[in-house]
Structures are given as structure tokens and as C-alpha cells.
C-alpha positions, 0 to 999 in steps of 0.5 A: 663866885669861883668860875675858874678851872670849871670843867663839864663831863657827862655819864653818858657815851654816845657813839651813834652819828648824827647829821651835821644839822647847824653844828657847823653854823653854830661853831662859826657863830660861836668863834665870830662872836667870841673874836667880837668880844675880844676886840670890845675889850681890846678896843676898851683897853685902849679907850676906857670911855669906850667901856662905857658905851659899850657895857650893857651889849658885853652881857648880850655878846656873851650871852650869844656865843654861850647860847650857840656852845650850849645847842651844840652840847645839847644835839651831841648829847640827845640828838635834840635841836631845841636849840637850833629851832625857833624858840631855841633859847627857851629850849636850850635852857630847859635842855641844859636844866633837865640834862642836869636833872638827869646827871648827864651834865656834870659840872666839876665844881658841883654848885652848877650841877644843882638845880634850885627850885623858885622858891628856895632861891628866892627865899635867900636873905642877902646881907646888906653890905656883904658884897663889899668884902674881898671874900664874899665872891667866894662864898656860898652866900655869893652863889646863893645870891646869884641864884635868887637875882636869877629867881627874880628875873625869871618870875618877872617874866612870868609875871609878865607872860600871865599878866600878873602886877600883883598876887592879889587875887586867889588866881593869881597866888595859885599861879605863883605857888605853883611857879615857885614850887615847879620852876628850877634855877641853875647857875648856868642860866645867869648868862641868858637872864643877864642878857635879856635884863641887859637887852630889854628890861632895865638897862638903867641898871648899867648906867655908866654915863652917870654913876660909874668911871670909865675903869669901873666900866672897864673892869665890868666889862673885863670880869664878866667877859673872862668869866663867860671865857670860863664857861665857854671853853668848859663847853668846848671841850666837851663837845670836842669829847663827844664829837669824837664819841659819835665818830665825828671830826675834831674841831681842834 
């Protein structure tokens, strides 16, 4: 999935001043997390075997940098402190999808500006072995496959929330259908759900100790962090524009 060169803009021109709130704190946390990620990659490049140890928590660190920046972006857009409060993670995800739907967050790559219903994301059929092709990651099939995987994680979370083990009853089917028809997936959700998977749910999918070589683990870490870095840079640039619009001092 191509993310290089992506940028974020908005049709809004908010000029009213805002209290600083936690902007400086979250900016500092984002910078510290960025440095921590870079330190990990540097260590892995020097000691490839360390990559097998670091692989599970790289998605966690990458997500938190994104979370801090998205929270600031949302605040500067509409004054919402959803990302700064308790439950900020889910609040930020909802705010991002809402602002994208409203056209207030616009990605230069239009696929990132599309929210897709869970039912449509889950309906995609992944062609067996397609991801082995060198060209797969620049195709629409790859985008749909990523959306499908995000949708699967969202559905697992939904089932846990409602204590659903199967869709055998009419009540569970009704809940499922409502979930499918009202919940949406956005590609920006990727880092959040990979953090959940890596940190809490299914760590065995990163079984680098037994199934994947140290060099492959390093490639995974490097490429994952690079994708995060591209998205984070786009967020930082959009934040700087909004800060100037609101009469705040730019960071850079």
C-alpha cells in the first residue's frame, strides 16, 4: 500500500485562539516516542537478533506517536479535547473518521479519505498468494485487504464488548447487522488496531523467535516504522498549518 508523499489538508480555516491545553505535552511525547523508535531501529540494525525481541512492541510505539499527533490535529481543527481525556484512544478514532467524512481532513491520497462500512470491508475476497507478488502493494487489492483486516479486528473487539461467541441467536445477528451497517473503517485506523493486536490480543502472529529470521524481523520493523513515519510527518505538517492559522507559534 503506497503511503509515500502523503499529505493532509483541510477546507477549514480556524482562526479563533485556543488554550494550549496539552499541546506542548503531547508534542513532547510524540518527539520522545519518535526518538525511541529510531533508537530501536538503530539497535536492530547493529544487532539483527535484537529485532526478534523488539518486533512486538514496535507497533505499540508507532501507534502512540500517531495518537499524540492525531489528538493535537483534532483539537486544532475543532477544539475537541477528546484525545486528551480518559478514553482518548477511541475518541480520537471516532473524531478522525467524523472529520474525514465531513471533508475537514483531506488526504492527498484519496484512498485515505474514504470511510468504508464494515460490511463492505469484510466482504472483500483476498486472493490466495496475491501478496507474494512484488506489485501487490501498489494495487487496490492491497488497500482492500488492509481494510478487511482492520474490519476483522474491529469485529473481534465488538464481539468481546457484547460477549458474543457466535451469531446463532436472532439477538446476536441483529447486533451484528447493525454493527456491519453503521461502523466504518478508515486506513488511518491501521496503527491503532495493530497496536491492540500486538499488545493485547494475538502476539503469536509475531513469532519471530521460531518462524522468521532475524533479518526478516529487521525488515519488518524498518518498513513498519517507515510507514508510520510518513503518516506522522503528514500529521505534523498539518498541525503546523493549523497552529499558524490560530495565531499560535509554529514549532518549526
